[in-house]
C-alpha positions, 0 to 999 in steps of 0.5 A, spaced: 681 627 745 679 635 746 680 640 741 682 647 743 680 653 739 683 660 740 679 666 737 679 674 737 674 679 738 676 686 736 673 691 742 675 699 742 681 698 746 684 691 743 682 684 742 678 679 747 682 673 746 678 666 748 680 659 749 675 654 748 675 646 748 670 642 744 669 634 743 673 631 737 668 633 732 667 639 734 662 639 739 660 641 747 665 647 746 666 650 753 670 656 755 677 655 759 679 661 763 686 664 763 688 661 769 687 654 766 691 656 759 697 653 761 693 646 761 690 647 755 694 644 749 695 647 742 700 653 740 695 658 740 694 656 747 700 656 749 702 662 746 697 666 750 699 662 756 706 665 755 703 673 753 699 672 760 706 670 764 709 676 761 703 681 763 702 682 756 695 681 756 690 682 761 685 677 764 678 679 764 673 673 766 673 668 760 678 671 755 684 676 756 685 683 753 690 684 747 691 691 747 692 694 739 699 696 740 701 688 743 697 685 737 701 690 732 707 687 735 706 680 733 709 676 728 705 674 722 705 667 725 703 668 732 698 672 730 694 667 726 695 662 732 691 667 736 686 668 731 687 675 729 685 677 722 690 677 716 695 682 715 692 688 711 694 687 704 692 695 702 697 700 702 697 707 705 697 714 702 698 720 706 697 727 704 698 733 708 693 739 708 695 746 709 702 747 713 704 745 719 706 752 721 699 754 721 692 752 724 688 747 721 694 742 718 692 735 718 694 729 715 689 725 711 689 718 710 687 713 704 688 706 703 690 703 696 689 696 693 695 693 689 692 696 683 693 703 686 686 705 686 682 707 692 679 702 697 672 704 699 669 703 705 674 702 710 674 703 717 680 702 723 680 701 730 686 700 733 690 695 729 683 692 726 681 694 719 674 692 716 670 694 710 664 690 713 666 684 709 673 682 710 677 683 717 684 685 717 690 686 722 694 693 721 701 691 724 707 695 725 710 700 722 703 702 719 699 702 726 704 706 730 704 711 724 696 711 724 696 712 731 701 718 731 697 721 725 690 721 729 694 724 735 698 729 730 690 731 727 687 731 734 692 736 737 691 741 730 684 740 732 685 743 739 690 748 737 686 751 732 682 754 736 687 756 741 687 764 742 695 762 744 699 762 737 706 760 740 703 755 745 699 753 739 704 752 735 709 749 740 704 743 741 702 742 734 710 741 732 711 736 738 705 732 735 708 733 728 716 730 730 712 724 733 709 723 727 715 724 723 719 719 727 713 714 726 713 716 718 720 715 718 720 708 721 714 706 716 719 708 710 718 701 706 710 701 707 707 708 707 707 712 701 707 719 703 705 724 698 711 729 695 710 735 700 711 729 706 716 726 702 720 733 702 718 735 709 723 734 715 723 735 722 730 735 726 729 733 733 735 736 737 737 732 743 743 735 745 747 742 744 754 745 742 757 751 742 762 754 737 766 758 742 772 760 737 767 765 733 766 769 739 771 773 742 771 776 749 769 783 746 763 782 743 761 777 737 756 772 739 757 764 741 753 760 736 749 754 738 750 748 734 744 742 735 746 735 736 742 729 735 742 721 738 744 715 734 738 711 731 735 707 737 736 700 734 743 702 733 744 704 740 740 697 743 745 693 739 751 695 743 747 691 749 746 685 750 751 683 744 757 686 746 756 690 752 759 687 759 756 685 765 752 691 768 755 696 762 750 701 760 750 704 753 749 712 753 746 715 748 751 718 742 750 725 739 753 728 733 752 734 729 745 734 727 743 739 722 746 739 714 751 745 714 747 750 710 741 749 715 746 749 722 749 755 719 742 759 718 740 757 725 746 759 728 747 766 724 740 768 723 735 765 726 737 764 733 740 771 733 733 774 731 728 770 734 732 768 740 732 761 743 725 758 742 723 750 742 723 749 735 725 753 729 723 753 721 729 752 717 726 752 711 721 750 706 718 744 710 725 743 714 724 744 722 728 743 728 725 741 734 729 742 741 728 737 747 726 741 753 733 741 756 736 743 750 732 749 749 733 750 757 741 750 755 739 755 749 736 760 754 742 760 758 747 761 752 742 767 749 743 770 756 750 769 755 750 773 749 748 779 752 752 778 759 758 782 760 765 781 758 768 777 764 762 773 764 763 771 757 770 770 758 768 766 763 763 762 759 768 761 754 773 757 758 768 752 760 761 752 757 758 746 760 759 748 767 754 754 765 750 750 762 749 744 767 744 748 771 739 749 766 739 742 763 739 738 769 733 743 772 729 741 765 730 733 766 737 733 762 744 730 764 751 733 762 752 728 756 747 732 752 752 738 752 757 738 747 762 744 745 764 747 739 770 749 735 777 748 738 781 753 742 787 756 739 791 752 745 790 749 752 788 752 758 793 753 763 790 750 770 793 749 776 791 743 782 791 737 778 795 731 778 802 730 774 799 727 768 794 733 767 797 738 762 791 743 763 784 744 761 783 743 754 777 743 749 776 736 747 775 734 740 776 727 740 783 723 739 786 719 733 790 713 733 795 712 728 794 704 729 789 700 727 782 701 731 780 694 733 773 692 731 769 687 735 765 682 731 758 679 733 758 673 728 751 671 730 747 676 735 742 672 739 735 672 736 737 676 730 742 673 726 747 676 722 753 679 724 754 686 727 761 690 727 763 694 733 768 700 731 770 705 736 770 712 732 775 718 735 772 721 741 766 717 741 764 715 749 760 709 745 762 705 740 759 705 733 754 699 732 754 697 724 750 691 721 753 687 716 747 689 711 749 696 713 756 696 711 755 698 704 751 704 706 757 706 711 762 705 706 758 709 701 757 714 706 764 715 708 767 715 701 762 720 699 764 724 705 771 724 703 770 725 696 767 732 697 772 734 703 767 733 709 770 732 716 764 728 717 760 722 714 753 722 716 750 715 718 745 712 722 742 719 724 749 721 727 755 725 724 761 720 725 768 724 725 773 722 719 780 720 721 785 716 717 784 710 721 776 710 722 776 710 714 781 704 713 777 700 718 770 702 715 773 700 708 776 694 711 769 691 713 766 685 709 760 688 707 756 689 700 761 694 696 760 697 689 765 700 686 765 708 685 761 710 679 765 713 673 764 720 673 761 721 680 768 725 682 769 720 688 776 718 689 779 712 686 781 709 693 777 712 699 782 707 703 788 712 702 785 718 703 786 722 709 781 727 712 781 731 719 776 729 724 771 733 727 768 732 733 764 737 737 768 738 743 767 739 750 772 742 756 776 736 758 782 735 762 788 734 757 793 728 759 799 726 758 798 720 752 801 713 752 798 711 746 803 713 740 809 713 745 810 712 752 810 719 755 807 718 762 810 713 767 807 713 774 812 712 779 812 708 786 809 712 792 813 712 798 810 705 802 806 706 808 809 701 811 806 694 814 804 696 821 797 696 819 792 691 817 785 690 815 781 687 822 777 682 818 774 680 825 771 686 825 767 685 819 760 684 820 760 678 815 767 674 815 771 673 809 772 666 805 779 664 805 780 666 798 777 673 800 783 673 805 788 672 800 785 677 795 784 682 801 792 681 803 794 683 796 791 689 796 794 691 803 801 689 800 800 693 794 798 699 797 803 698 803 808 697 797 807 704 793 804 701 787 800 706 783 794 702 782 792 694 781 787 690 776 783 686 781 780 681 775 777 675 779 772 671 776 765 673 777 762 671 783 768 670 788 766 677 791 770 682 788 766 688 792 767 684 799 775 684 798 775 691 796 771 694 802 774 690 807 781 694 804 777 701 804 775 699 811 782 699 813 784 705 809 779 709 812 781 707 820 788 708 819 790 713 824 792 719 820 794 727 822 787 731 819 791 734 814 793 728 811 786 724 810 784 723 804 777 721 801 776 715 797 772 715 790 768 709 788 766 710 781 761 705 778 755 704 774 748 707 775 745 700 776 750 698 782 750 704 786 744 701 790 748 695 791 754 699 793 751 702 798 747 696 801 753 692 801 756 697 805 751 696 810 751 689 810 759 688 811 761 694 814 755 695 819 752 702 821 758 707 821 761 704 814 766 708 811 765 714 814 761 721 812 759 719 805 757 724 799 753 721 793 755 725 787 749 723 783 742 724 782 739 729 788 746 728 791 749 731 785 745 737 785 746 738 792 753 738 790 753 742 785 755 750 785 754 756 780 759 761 780 756 768 777 761 774 776 755 778 775 749 776 780 744 778 774 749 773 768 748 766 768 753 762 772 758 757 771 756 749 774 762 746 778 762 741 783 763 743 791 770 740 791 771 742 798 765 738 800 769 732 796 775 733 800 772 733 806 768 727 805 771 720 807 768 717 801 765 719 795 760 714 791 759 717 783 757 714 776 761 714 770 757 719 766 758 724 773 766 723 772 766 724 765 761 731 765 765 734 772 772 731 770 775 738 772 773 738 779 774 731 780 781 732 778 783 737 782 781 733 788 787 729 792 784 722 793 787 717 798 784 711 793 780 710 787 776 704 785 772 703 779 767 697 779 766 694 772 772 698 769 771 695 762 767 702 761 774 705 760 777 700 755 775 705 749 782 709 748 779 714 744 772 715 749 772 722 754 771 717 760 777 714 759 780 721 758 777 723 765 780 716 769 787 718 766 786 725 768 784 723 776 792 723 777 792 725 784 790 718 786 795 715 791 792 708 789 788 705 784 783 699 784 780 697 777 775 692 778 772 687 772 771 680 771 773 680 763 780 684 763 780 682 755 773 681 751 775 683 744 782 684 743 789 685 748 788 692 747 783 692 752 788 690 758 793 695 755 787 700 756 786 699 763 793 698 765 794 705 762 789 708 768 791 703 773 799 703 773 801 708 767 807 705 763 808 699 767 807 694 761 813 698 757 809 699 751 805 704 748 798 702 745 801 702 738 806 697 740 802 693 744 797 692 739 802 690 733 805 685 738 799 682 741 793 683 737 795 679 731 798 673 731 802 674 738 808 669 739 807 664 745 813 666 748 810 674 748 804 672 751 807 667 756 812 674 758 806 678 759 802 674 763 808 673 768 809 680 768 802 681 770 800 675 775 808 674 778 811 679 783 815 683 779 823 686 782 823 693 781 829 697 783 832 692 787 825 690 791 820 685 790 813 687 789 806 684 789 803 682 782 800 688 779 793 683 777 789 678 781 785 673 777 782 667 780 777 662 778 771 659 782 773 652 780 780 653 783 779 657 790 772 657 792 771 653 798 765 650 801 761 650 794 758 643 792 761 640 787 760 641 779 760 636 774 760 637 766 757 631 762 756 631 755 750 627 752 752 624 745 745 622 741 746 620 734 741 624 729 735 621 727 735 619 719 731 626 718 735 630 722 742 627 719 739 628 712 738 636 713 745 636 716 747 633 709 743 637 705 747 644 708 754 640 708 753 640 701 751 646 699 757 648 703 762 644 699 759 646 692 760 653 694 752 655 694 753 657 701 757 663 704 761 660 710 757 664 716 750 662 713 752 655 712 755 655 720 748 658 722 744 654 718 748 647 721 747 650 728 739 651 727 739 643 724 743 640 729 738 644 734 732 641 730 731 639 723 724 643 723 722 647 729 715 649 729 710 648 734 706 641 734 699 642 733 697 637 738 700 633 744 700 627 740 704 630 736 710 632 741 713 625 742 715 625 734 717 632 734 722 631 740 725 625 737 726 628 730 732 632 734 738 628 738 739 634 742 731 635 744 732 627 746 738 628 750 734 634 753 728 631 754 731 624 758 735 628 762 730 632 764 726 626 766 731 625 771 731 632 774 723 631 774 724 624 778 729 627 783 724 633 784 730 638 782 730 645 778 733 646 772 735 652 767 735 651 759 739 656 755 737 657 748 737 663 744 732 661 739 725 665 741 721 660 737 725 654 741 724 657 747 716 657 746 716 650 743 720 648 749 715 651 754 709 648 751 713 641 750 715 641 757 709 643 760 705 637 757 711 632 758 712 633 765 705 635 767 707 642 770 701 646 774 703 652 769 707 654 763 715 654 764 717 661 765 722 664 759 727 670 760 729 673 754 731 680 750 724 682 751 722 680 758 720 687 762 725 688 768 719 687 772 717 681 769 724 678 770 725 680 777 718 677 779 720 670 775 726 670 779 723 670 785 717 665 784 723 660 781 727 661 787 721 660 792 717 655 788 718 648 791 719 641 787 720 640 780 721 646 775 724 649 769 726 656 767 728 657 759 733 663 758 736 666 752 744 666 754 745 674 753 739 676 756 740 672 763 747 671 763 748 676 768 744 679 774 740 673 776 742 668 782 738 662 781 741 657 786 734 654 786 736 650 781 742 645 780 742 643 773 744 647 767 743 645 760 746 648 754 741 646 749 744 651 743 751 652 744 753 660 745 759 662 740 764 665 746 765 660 752 765 666 757 758 668 755 756 660 757 760 660 763 756 666 766 749 663 765 752 657 769 754 662 774 747 663 775 747 657 779 754 655 781 755 661 786 755 662 793 749 660 796 749 653 792 747 648 797 747 642 792 751 638 786 751 642 780 751 639 773 752 642 767 749 638 761 751 639 754 747 635 749 751 633 742 748 631 736 752 627 733 751 625 725 752 618 724 757 618 718 761 624 721 762 622 728 767 626 731 767 631 724 760 632 726 758 640 727 757 639 735 763 636 736 767 640 733 764 646 736 764 643 743 772 642 742 773 649 739 770 652 745 774 648 749 780 650 747 778 658 747 775 656 755 782 653 757 786 659 753 781 664 757 785 662 763 791 664 760 788 671 761 791 675 756 787 671 750 780 674 748 775 669 749 770 671 743 771 668 737 774 671 732 775 670 724 781 665 724 777 660 729 770 661 725 775 659 719 778 653 722 771 650 724 768 651 717 775 648 714 774 642 718 766 641 717 767 643 709 773 638 708 777 644 705 785 642 705 791 644 701 793 643 695 800 646 693 807 643 691 811 645 696 817 647 692 812 652 688 811 656 694 818 657 697 820 659 690 814 664 690 815 667 697 822 669 694 820 672 689 819 680 688 812 683 687 814 684 679 817 677 679 810 674 682 806 678 677 810 675 671 809 668 674 801 669 674 802 672 667 805 666 664 800 661 668 794 665 664 798 665 658 799 658 658 791 657 658 791 660 650 789 668 653 792 674 650 796 677 656 797 685 656 802 689 660 799 694 665 802 700 668 805 700 674 801 706 676 794 707 674 793 700 672 785 701 674 786 695 679 788 690 674 795 687 674 794 682 669 789 683 663 788 677 658 783 677 652 781 670 649 784 668 642 780 669 636 774 664 636 775 661 643 770 660 647 773 663 653 772 669 657 777 675 658 780 675 665 782 681 669 787 679 674 789 682 681 796 680 684 798 680 691 805 678 693 807 677 700 814 676 702 812 673 709 808 667 704 804 663 709 804 669 715 802 674 709 795 676 709 791 679 704 784 683 705 779 685 702 784 690 698 784 685 692 777 685 691 776 693 691 781 693 686 778 688 682 771 691 682 775 698 680 778 694 674 771 692 671 769 699 670 776 701 668 777 696 663 769 695 661 771 698 654 776 692 652 774 687 656 766 684 656 764 680 662 770 679 664 773 673 669 775 677 676 781 673 679 785 675 685 791 671 686 797 671 692 802 667 695 799 669 702 792 667 705 786 671 704 782 673 710 775 670 711 773 678 710 776 678 703 773 671 701 766 674 704 766 679 699 769 675 694 764 671 693 758 676 694 761 679 687 763 672 684 770 673 684 775 667 684 781 667 689 787 663 689 792 663 695 797 659 697 793 653 699 791 652 692 795 655 687 796 649 683 788 650 681 790 657 678 791 654 671 786 649 670 780 654 673 782 659 668 781 654 663 774 652 665 772 659 665 771 659 673 767 653 672 771 649 677 774 653 682 780 652 687 779 649 694 780 656 697 774 659 692 769 653 692 769 651 700 772 657 702 767 662 699 765 667 705 
């Protein structure tokens, strides 16, 4: 039996990694070239084969070069597998010499041991650190920080001898900005000295303009620097919650604190002019990106221009700045605005929904902002909340671990009277709705410290929103009340039809039906429709066939109007390809491509004075003369005033889920395009997180059709909608409607492949139940016991069960001899390899979806050796580069014979056609059945020639059988999948779903006297508090009354009798008139946290108790568990008295098993 070794030798630009093979006793060692690494055994060789496939290492003879940057990114476990040195044990100290504004500035580095003394003799080459005796690996974030230090010092050395002081400083400042970003990323590992600690560099990526301060007579327009949200927050929006092909644009907010912002605007900019950087104070600098600096140059010119130019700039700053921004490589999204104009700006030539042109300052909603929640993000773990702040184009992504920091920032801002809160590198506008939403999140919340000056209950405070405004169309809104209804157009008659025989590719039967539906809706005069067909049914083809017929109608020249197609950037090329494929050379006629180079040709600049800066707009005459216009959502947002003046025959929005944000500027832009005869919204996901998604889309397609404002719609359909209401809503959407005595086609068309797609081979779903082996069952029992005894929070417990059901000990086997035993420890692994053996025997291909990176690596090695594959199976996950992903897809499609591709469900759930496979294994089930179906659709789509089988391996506990985790989750997902076909039900699992799953697994049940509950439900709040007080008094406690107002968060305060061993009690009572339908959220927990401080003089170490005749929400249980607060709701009120007598040692079912 051969033994395989992996070793690493440091070099100047990386590590040379070698794989060798020796005999059992270590003799006869020979090198294995990289091309044969996939044949080698052992975890290190398997990892190197994977890195080679991902192009992260470069073959060089019998070894491969691992660049220092890649080595620094490796996990500690992976670094050991590759023979890299141990992680550096020293601390890094940075010391600044000189001032960054002066030549000769440098940052010196020193290494300290664990006693804080200098470690001498250490030399670094990239990620390799050595003192001649010992070798270490410097990993990130220290590696990236040290690299930036070297670049900064090199820049300082070069510029010190430069004769151009300004250029020297610019180069040094740019290098210092990069160093500072790296320093901030390494906060926990780098001990900067006091000067560096106090030194701050602000990087400006956007520019706003305060137009209110500048009258036409002479006052200057003031700049407002804007900055990006942190990259890690932006990346989280995709893939966790972003829909297919949805792009996450940078989010920019006010960058500088008020003092620095005022000094820059009123002093530095007027005195020093437009510059790429400014010194704001001692150790405080602002560095401007080139497009921002270019825009600032325009602003400086405007401030010296004549009155006419200044007046025009004040009306539309964006139009003036765009030319310079785009010339410097930027885009319109970097331009913000300033303070609100006194009133709307009157404009002409818009649709009937447009009220004028206004400065956009965001929107507030009186109803609660829906918060989507990703419970177990792929490859990370933990929860992520998605919140839409008023006026934001992109949502705020907040990890659960960050909730406390966000709540603190909001509370401090409210207490100080600030209109915004600083969080994650951006200024977030505060509205009362946003404050309530944030304070209602389940996080680690701390009560207000005494004497801090903060308000006792910041959730009830209101603050004025502050949003950097831009010029936008002012539209009639339907959010709070219906103020605009789109009317039926005069029908165009049915004298024309789509000539489908003339299409370059013939339509399928279901596509003929869809095209006929579009024809009928258009001819009947409907304002718009929602095409929500399942993915893979050819929505684009159907729309193109319809547009071709519209374009070929014989009309007088003065009645011909262009068609507008709005699509994500990634789909623009596909639209052009699909037109060429299906419509032939003539396509849709004369085209205008309003993006990239085409956008530059389309823009025009109006200059009242030839020497003055100009206003940037689109050439609306060219738009009107075109047969069709293709543009992006970002261009529509930036040039909405120009687009709003053009009368379009049809407007098509592809991947229309980008419009769902009610407070976003792009949503406003789409509503402003009301000079459109017929609107088509295309999306395969009309509802993802809440029914309000559907309302937002319909408010663009056919405003007023749902006969409810956004507020009323949310109240009826977001929280526990009545089944009859859902049925009526679905019928109104998908059935023909009678209006004014005429029957009209349905406004929404949604079909599924299983129902309408003819010609595809059959698809079967097979469930493979396997009994857990003893080791896996024992691990499962341990987690279950921790759940039942309250030692695990619910979401943590569900995550642990999910992991155990995959494999009880997921770690790379050290040799091939261990493979069989490793597989046998897991019921799911056993089922997978049993079924893969059949796939292998048939010579077919399979996709295996699993979201855990370590499982992907282990499976690649196991599959390679079990089936003697010539190479390691490929892996596509969130870390896969786009070019590598394309290569893997192409090779998998082209290779012959048996093959397996491992994929992460979110990273590979869209954009891939893998019809070479006809088997799909969902080894780890995803929480959203829509995501799972998207994964299966990689195989089951047009082009598939063989029968498809979807495999669902299930691990069944021998003692729990159908109550096992896999069985319960499968049942829950099946219900969500079936409900999703009802159109009006979200597919994502919500709080109630997880609560139901947790309750089933933990055995939580209800114990309460029905008569008692009926009696409590009929009480008012005062009687309920009195009942709770009597329950507490019955335990022997001395109960004190509290005032009705100013009670400090406690409704009942109790102290033990003299000599008693009981602890004092602070109790918060929440009565709900609706009884079982009345939810109690985190406010009860917040009240008790406040009470613990306010009553600390009377009670020491109190038991905190919240009691309700309603039901505590999952979030309330989460928060209570984190603070050891006992919760008693209607399911366990009979436990209240005994639990108090035992000082909370024995907790009720809700508290013990439902601690979340």
